[in-house]
C-alpha positions as CSV (number, residue, x, y, z in Angstrom):
1,X,158.7,132.6,64.0
2,X,160.3,129.9,65.9
3,X,162.9,132.2,67.4
4,X,164.3,132.7,70.9
5,X,161.0,134.3,72.0
6,X,158.8,131.3,70.9
7,X,157.7,128.6,73.3
8,X,159.1,125.7,71.4
9,X,162.5,127.3,71.5
10,X,162.2,127.9,75.4
11,X,161.0,124.3,76.0
12,X,163.2,122.0,78.1
13,X,166.1,120.5,76.2
14,X,165.3,117.1,77.6
15,X,163.5,114.3,75.7
16,X,159.9,113.4,76.0
17,X,158.8,109.9,74.9
18,X,155.7,109.5,72.9
19,X,154.1,106.1,72.1
20,X,150.9,104.6,70.8
21,X,149.5,101.3,71.7
22,X,151.6,98.3,70.8
23,X,154.4,100.6,69.5
24,X,157.9,101.5,70.9
25,X,158.2,105.1,72.4
26,X,159.6,108.0,70.3
27,X,162.1,110.3,71.5
28,X,160.9,114.0,70.9
29,X,162.8,117.2,71.7
30,X,162.4,120.9,70.7
31,X,164.4,120.5,67.6
32,X,162.3,117.6,66.3
33,X,159.2,119.6,67.0
34,X,160.4,122.4,64.9
35,X,161.1,119.9,62.0
36,X,157.7,118.5,62.4
37,X,156.1,121.9,62.1
38,X,158.3,123.0,59.3
39,X,157.3,119.9,57.3
40,X,153.6,119.3,58.2
41,X,152.5,122.6,59.8
42,X,150.8,120.6,62.7
43,X,151.6,117.9,65.4
44,X,150.1,114.4,65.3
45,X,146.6,114.5,66.8
46,X,147.3,111.5,69.1
47,X,150.2,113.3,70.9
48,X,148.9,116.9,70.6
49,X,148.0,117.0,74.3
50,X,151.4,115.8,75.6
51,X,153.3,118.0,73.1
52,X,151.4,121.1,74.2
53,X,151.9,120.4,77.9
54,X,155.7,120.0,77.0
55,X,156.2,123.2,75.0
56,X,153.8,125.4,77.1
57,X,155.5,124.0,80.3
58,X,152.2,123.8,82.1
59,X,152.7,123.7,86.0
60,X,149.7,121.5,86.9
61,X,148.6,123.7,89.8
62,X,145.8,121.4,91.1
63,X,145.2,123.2,94.4
64,X,144.9,126.7,92.7
65,X,142.7,125.3,90.0
66,X,140.4,123.6,92.5
67,X,140.2,126.9,94.4
68,X,138.8,128.7,91.5
69,X,136.5,125.7,90.5
70,X,135.0,125.8,94.0
71,X,133.7,129.3,93.6
72,X,130.1,130.1,93.0
73,X,128.8,129.8,89.6
74,X,128.1,133.3,88.0
75,X,124.8,134.0,86.2
76,X,126.7,135.9,83.6
77,X,128.9,132.9,82.8
78,X,125.8,130.7,82.3
79,X,124.3,133.3,80.1
80,X,127.3,133.6,77.8
81,X,127.8,129.8,77.6
82,X,124.3,129.2,76.8
83,X,124.2,131.9,74.1
84,X,127.2,130.3,72.5
85,X,125.8,126.6,72.9
86,X,128.9,125.6,75.0
87,X,129.0,122.4,77.1
88,X,128.7,122.2,80.9
89,X,132.5,121.5,81.2
90,X,133.2,124.7,79.2
91,X,130.9,126.6,81.8
92,X,133.1,125.2,84.6
93,X,136.3,126.4,83.0
94,X,134.8,129.7,81.9
95,X,133.4,130.4,85.4
96,X,136.9,129.6,87.0
97,X,138.5,132.0,84.4
98,X,136.2,134.7,85.6
99,X,136.9,134.2,89.2
100,X,140.7,134.4,88.3
101,X,140.4,137.5,86.2
102,X,137.2,139.4,86.7
103,X,136.9,141.4,83.5
104,X,136.6,138.2,81.5
105,X,133.0,138.2,82.6
106,X,132.1,140.2,79.6
107,X,134.2,138.4,77.0
108,X,131.6,136.8,74.9
109,X,134.3,135.7,72.5
110,X,136.1,133.5,75.1
111,X,133.5,130.7,75.5
112,X,133.9,129.4,71.9
113,X,137.7,129.3,72.4
114,X,137.4,127.3,75.7
115,X,134.7,125.1,74.2
116,X,137.0,123.8,71.4
117,X,139.8,122.9,73.9
118,X,137.2,121.3,76.4
119,X,135.7,119.2,73.6
120,X,139.1,117.8,72.6
121,X,140.6,117.5,76.1
122,X,137.7,117.4,78.4
123,X,138.8,114.4,80.5
124,X,141.6,116.7,81.9
125,X,140.0,120.0,82.9
126,X,143.2,121.3,84.6
127,X,145.1,121.0,81.3
128,X,142.3,123.0,79.6
129,X,142.3,125.7,82.3
130,X,146.1,126.2,82.1
131,X,146.1,126.2,78.4
132,X,143.7,129.0,78.3
133,X,145.4,131.0,81.0
134,X,148.7,130.6,79.1
135,X,147.2,131.8,75.9
136,X,145.7,134.8,77.5
137,X,148.8,135.8,79.5
138,X,151.0,135.5,76.5
139,X,149.2,136.3,73.3
140,X,146.8,138.8,74.8
141,X,149.3,140.1,77.3
142,X,149.2,143.6,76.1
143,X,145.5,144.2,76.7
144,X,144.3,141.4,79.1
145,X,143.9,144.1,81.9
146,X,141.3,146.0,79.7
147,X,139.3,143.1,78.2
148,X,136.8,142.6,76.6
149,X,138.5,144.9,74.0
150,X,139.0,145.5,71.2
151,X,142.6,146.8,72.0
152,X,143.4,150.0,70.1
153,X,147.2,149.3,70.0
154,X,147.0,145.8,68.7
155,X,144.2,146.6,66.1
156,X,146.5,149.6,65.0
157,X,149.4,147.4,64.5
158,X,147.5,144.7,62.6
159,X,146.1,147.5,60.4
160,X,149.7,148.8,59.8
161,X,150.9,145.3,58.9
162,X,148.0,144.9,56.5
163,X,148.7,148.3,54.9
164,X,152.4,147.5,54.5
165,X,151.5,144.1,52.9
166,X,148.4,144.9,50.7
167,X,147.5,148.6,50.7
168,X,144.7,148.2,48.2
169,X,143.0,145.5,50.4
170,X,143.4,147.8,53.4
171,X,141.7,150.7,51.5
172,X,138.9,148.3,50.3
173,X,138.3,147.1,53.9
174,X,138.3,150.7,55.1
175,X,139.3,149.8,58.7
176,X,141.5,147.5,60.6
177,X,138.5,146.3,62.7
178,X,137.8,143.7,59.9
179,X,140.5,141.7,61.8
180,X,138.8,141.8,65.1
181,X,136.3,138.9,64.7
182,X,139.3,136.7,63.7
183,X,141.8,138.0,66.4
184,X,139.5,138.1,69.5
185,X,138.8,134.3,69.7
186,X,142.1,133.2,67.9
187,X,140.0,131.8,64.9
188,X,137.7,129.7,67.2
189,X,134.5,131.3,65.9
190,X,135.8,131.0,62.3
191,X,137.5,127.7,61.6
192,X,136.3,124.1,61.9
193,X,137.8,121.9,64.7
194,X,140.6,120.1,62.7
195,X,141.9,123.2,61.0
196,X,141.7,125.2,64.2
197,X,143.8,122.6,66.1
198,X,146.4,122.4,63.2
199,X,146.6,126.2,63.4
200,X,146.9,126.3,67.2
201,X,149.9,124.0,66.9
202,X,151.6,126.7,65.1
203,X,150.4,129.6,67.3
204,X,151.5,127.8,70.5
205,X,154.8,127.0,69.1
206,X,155.8,130.4,67.6
207,X,156.6,133.8,68.7
208,X,153.5,135.3,70.4
209,X,153.3,138.2,67.8
210,X,153.3,135.7,64.9
211,X,149.5,135.3,65.7
212,X,148.9,138.8,64.5
213,X,150.7,137.9,61.2
214,X,148.4,135.0,60.8
215,X,145.4,137.2,61.2
216,X,146.8,139.5,58.4
217,X,147.5,136.4,56.3
218,X,143.8,135.3,56.8
219,X,142.7,138.6,55.5
220,X,144.9,138.3,52.4
221,X,143.9,134.7,51.6
222,X,140.2,135.6,51.7
223,X,140.7,139.0,50.2
224,X,138.4,138.3,47.2
225,X,135.3,137.5,49.5
226,X,136.2,140.2,52.0
227,X,136.2,142.9,49.3
228,X,132.6,141.9,48.6
229,X,131.3,141.7,52.1
230,X,133.7,142.0,55.1
231,X,130.9,142.9,57.6
232,X,129.2,139.4,57.5
233,X,132.1,137.3,56.1
234,X,133.0,136.1,59.7
235,X,129.6,135.3,60.8
236,X,129.9,131.7,59.8
237,X,132.6,129.0,59.9
238,X,135.0,128.7,57.0
239,X,137.2,126.0,55.6
240,X,141.0,126.9,55.7
241,X,144.1,125.7,54.2
242,X,146.4,125.9,57.1
243,X,149.7,125.2,55.2
244,X,149.0,128.1,52.8
245,X,148.0,130.4,55.6
246,X,151.2,129.7,57.5
247,X,153.3,130.2,54.4
248,X,151.7,133.6,53.7
249,X,152.1,134.7,57.4
250,X,155.9,133.7,57.2
251,X,156.2,135.7,54.0
252,X,154.7,138.8,55.8
253,X,156.9,138.1,58.7
254,X,160.0,138.3,56.7
255,X,159.0,141.5,54.7
256,X,157.6,143.9,57.3
257,X,159.9,146.6,58.7
258,X,161.3,146.1,62.2
259,X,159.2,148.9,63.6
260,X,156.1,146.8,63.5
261,X,157.7,144.1,65.6
262,X,157.3,144.0,69.5
263,X,159.4,142.5,72.1
264,X,156.7,140.0,73.3
265,X,158.3,136.9,74.8
266,X,156.6,133.6,75.8
267,X,156.5,133.3,79.5
268,X,155.3,130.0,81.0
269,X,153.0,129.9,84.1
270,X,154.7,129.5,87.5
271,X,154.2,126.7,89.8
272,X,151.9,127.2,92.9
273,X,149.8,130.0,91.9
274,X,148.5,131.6,88.7
275,X,149.5,135.1,87.9
276,X,147.4,138.0,89.4
277,X,146.6,140.6,86.7
278,X,145.4,144.0,87.8
279,X,142.2,145.0,86.0
280,X,141.4,148.6,85.0
281,X,138.9,150.6,87.1
282,X,136.4,150.6,84.3
283,X,136.6,146.7,84.0
284,X,136.0,146.4,87.9
285,X,133.2,148.8,87.8
286,X,131.6,147.0,84.8
287,X,131.9,143.7,86.5
288,X,130.2,145.2,89.7
289,X,127.4,146.7,87.6
290,X,126.9,143.4,85.8
291,X,126.8,141.4,89.0
292,X,124.2,143.9,90.4
293,X,122.2,143.6,87.3
294,X,122.3,139.8,87.5
295,X,121.2,139.9,91.1
296,X,118.3,142.3,90.1
297,X,117.2,140.1,87.3
298,X,117.2,137.1,89.6
299,X,115.1,138.9,92.2
300,X,112.7,140.0,89.5
301,X,112.5,136.5,88.2
302,X,111.8,135.1,91.7
303,X,109.3,137.7,92.4
304,X,107.5,136.9,89.1
305,X,107.4,133.2,90.0
306,X,106.1,133.9,93.5
307,X,103.4,136.1,92.1
308,X,102.5,133.6,89.5
309,X,102.3,130.9,92.2
310,X,100.1,133.2,94.3
311,X,97.8,133.9,91.4
312,X,97.5,130.2,90.7
313,X,96.6,129.5,94.2
314,X,94.0,132.2,94.3
315,X,92.6,130.7,91.0
316,X,92.5,127.2,92.5
317,X,90.7,128.5,95.7
318,X,88.2,130.3,93.6
319,X,87.5,127.3,91.4
320,X,87.0,125.1,94.5
321,X,84.6,127.5,96.0
322,X,82.8,127.9,92.8
323,X,82.5,124.1,92.5
324,X,81.2,123.6,96.1
325,X,78.7,126.4,95.6
326,X,77.4,124.8,92.4
327,X,77.3,121.4,94.0
328,X,75.3,122.9,96.9
329,X,72.9,124.6,94.5
330,X,72.4,121.3,92.6
331,X,71.8,119.5,96.0
332,X,69.1,122.0,96.7
333,X,67.6,121.9,93.3
334,X,67.6,118.1,93.3
335,X,66.0,118.1,96.8
336,X,63.3,120.5,95.6
337,X,62.7,118.4,92.5
338,X,62.5,115.3,94.7
339,X,60.0,117.0,96.9
340,X,57.9,118.1,93.9
341,X,58.1,114.7,92.4
342,X,57.2,113.0,95.6
343,X,54.3,115.2,96.2
344,X,53.2,114.6,92.5
345,X,53.6,110.7,93.1
346,X,51.6,111.0,96.4
347,X,48.7,112.8,94.6
348,X,48.8,110.2,91.8
349,X,48.9,107.4,94.1
350,X,46.0,108.8,96.2
351,X,43.9,109.2,93.0
352,X,44.7,105.6,92.0
353,X,43.9,104.3,95.4
354,X,40.5,106.1,95.3
355,X,39.8,104.6,91.9
356,X,40.9,101.2,93.2
357,X,38.6,101.6,96.3
358,X,35.7,102.6,94.2
359,X,36.3,99.8,91.8
360,X,36.4,97.5,94.7
361,X,33.2,98.7,96.0
362,X,31.5,98.4,92.6
363,X,32.8,94.8,92.3
364,X,31.6,94.0,95.7
365,X,28.2,95.5,95.0
366,X,28.0,93.6,91.7
367,X,29.0,90.4,93.3
368,X,26.4,90.7,96.0
369,X,23.8,91.7,93.6
370,X,24.6,88.6,91.4
371,X,24.6,86.4,94.4
372,X,21.2,87.7,95.6
373,X,19.9,87.3,92.2
374,X,21.2,83.7,92.0
375,X,20.0,83.1,95.5
376,X,16.5,84.5,94.8
377,X,16.4,82.4,91.6
378,X,17.4,79.3,93.4
379,X,15.2,80.0,96.2
380,X,12.3,80.5,94.0
381,X,13.0,77.1,92.3
382,X,13.2,75.5,95.7
383,X,9.8,76.8,96.7
384,X,8.2,75.6,93.5
385,X,9.6,72.2,94.1
386,X,8.3,72.1,97.7
387,X,4.9,73.4,96.5
388,X,4.7,70.6,94.0
389,X,5.7,68.0,96.5
390,X,3.2,69.3,99.1
391,X,0.3,69.1,96.5
392,X,0.7,65.3,96.7
393,X,-0.6,64.8,100.2
394,X,0.0,61.3,100.0
395,X,3.4,61.3,98.6
396,X,6.4,59.4,100.0
397,X,7.9,60.8,103.1
398,X,11.4,59.8,102.0
399,X,11.1,61.8,98.7
400,X,10.1,64.9,100.8
401,X,13.2,64.5,103.0
402,X,15.5,64.2,100.0
403,X,14.2,67.4,98.5
404,X,14.6,69.4,101.7
405,X,18.2,68.1,102.0
406,X,19.1,69.1,98.5
407,X,17.8,72.6,99.0
408,X,19.9,72.8,102.2
409,X,22.9,71.6,100.4
410,X,22.5,74.2,97.7
411,X,22.0,77.0,100.1
412,X,25.2,76.0,102.0
413,X,27.1,75.8,98.8
414,X,26.1,79.2,97.8
415,X,27.1,80.6,101.2
416,X,30.5,79.0,101.0
417,X,31.0,80.2,97.5
418,X,30.3,83.7,98.6
419,X,32.7,83.5,101.6
420,X,35.5,82.0,99.4
421,X,34.9,84.8,96.8
422,X,35.1,87.4,99.6
423,X,38.4,85.9,100.9
424,X,40.0,85.8,97.4
425,X,39.1,89.5,96.9
426,X,40.7,90.4,100.2
427,X,43.8,88.4,99.5
428,X,44.1,90.0,95.9
429,X,43.7,93.6,97.5
430,X,46.4,92.8,100.1
431,X,48.7,91.3,97.3
432,X,48.2,94.5,95.2
433,X,48.9,96.8,98.3
434,X,52.2,94.9,99.1
435,X,53.3,95.0,95.3
436,X,52.7,98.7,95.1
437,X,54.7,99.3,98.4
438,X,57.6,97.2,97.1
439,X,57.6,99.1,93.9
440,X,57.5,102.4,95.6
441,X,60.5,101.5,97.8
442,X,62.4,100.3,94.7
443,X,61.6,103.4,92.8
444,X,62.9,105.6,95.8
445,X,66.1,103.6,96.0
446,X,66.7,103.9,92.3
447,X,66.0,107.7,92.4
448,X,68.5,108.1,95.4
449,X,71.2,106.1,93.6
450,X,70.8,108.1,90.3
451,X,70.9,111.3,92.3
452,X,74.0,110.3,94.1
453,X,75.7,109.3,90.7
454,X,74.8,112.5,89.1
455,X,76.4,114.5,92.0
456,X,79.5,112.5,92.0
457,X,79.9,113.1,88.2
458,X,79.4,116.8,88.5
459,X,81.9,117.0,91.4
460,X,84.5,115.3,89.2
461,X,83.9,117.5,86.2
462,X,83.7,121.2,87.3
463,X,83.1,122.3,83.6
464,X,80.0,120.2,83.4
465,X,78.9,121.4,86.7
466,X,79.2,125.0,85.7
467,X,77.2,124.3,82.6
468,X,74.5,122.5,84.4
469,X,74.2,125.5,86.8
470,X,73.9,127.8,83.9
471,X,71.2,125.7,82.3
472,X,69.3,125.4,85.6
473,X,69.4,129.2,86.0
474,X,68.2,129.6,82.4
475,X,65.3,127.3,82.9
476,X,64.3,129.1,86.2
477,X,64.3,132.5,84.4
478,X,62.2,130.9,81.6
479,X,59.7,129.6,84.1
480,X,59.5,133.0,85.8
């Protein structure tokens, strides 16, 4: 598996120095890497990025990577990443990959693979991009031009390897397509993160075809569950014993006939530019149709939004007009009610004033009658006194004068009392008139203030305004 066609065998013979914090650097070369894999079946997690970059011989083509990153973001890329729950950084890498190779636009299995790498090495997007391209151009090199697959040649070869290894299992599965969910995303949709990275250490370091043997080993290790239900077995993530999986794959590698081996050799990326892969005509047409479909969907969505906005504007305009009409009707109704109330108040006031005037006349006549009766009574008493005094012809002259003076004083007092009583009645009438006028003005002001408050309340609450208008119309119908 780590033969001359593997990446670790083709890695530069020089040393790389790996070191953690507060520790001296460690010298690593391809021979030591093979020893580590043979013993542990994975690389140290802290040095995985540096080791991958070393064995894959990543060129670090910053300008070419930036060229693809600056391309427009495709709707289909957003759709696939959103459906798989991928991060925004994964969308950036996946969109750049589509601009690098157009048929990848329909590979719904690629975002989970990219997302796992981005989640682990997201601080270096160039590294993530080149790792994915290296994987696609080496491990999917036979069918990268006809993605999204599945590739008939590869599936047939995996089916033949499985039949040679475990024919009863092959017959139980019924088809080699049971391996497709595992193969297409390189276990990214099947394994948890830690197991997946340990397995990818083996995949990236071995012969490119060894990946197919790992797929067959996975089917054999999980044969008991696959025999029961291979259709839904790969729909969820599974735990994996990477060491056992690699051991089974190595056994299969040693036992299969040479006719099932291919001449695939690991080829690192070149510096400067990434490889240009010719896409099949069907893939190009499919991408064109997909792009046109996305544009049409966006236009339909835009038209729907514009239509909805126009409908909302019409509804708002209609509500405003209805509100203004209802307010105007309320103004008119309130004005009519105010005129009616004013007329009723005027009639009541006129009736009350008539009653007051009649009462005033009655009081005046009563006062005058009482005054005349009192005056006549007093006058009669005065005449009697004068007659008695005149009978005494020889009476004292001084006493006669005194009686006359008393009668004059009494008459004058009665006259003054009558005048003061008349003045008091006039003053009382004037006071009552001013009080009524002031009360009428205050009532009018309170009525106007209440009317203004009611109009403002209805203007701020269209629903209450509409219900009031409905009640008003119902009351008018009842009156009719």
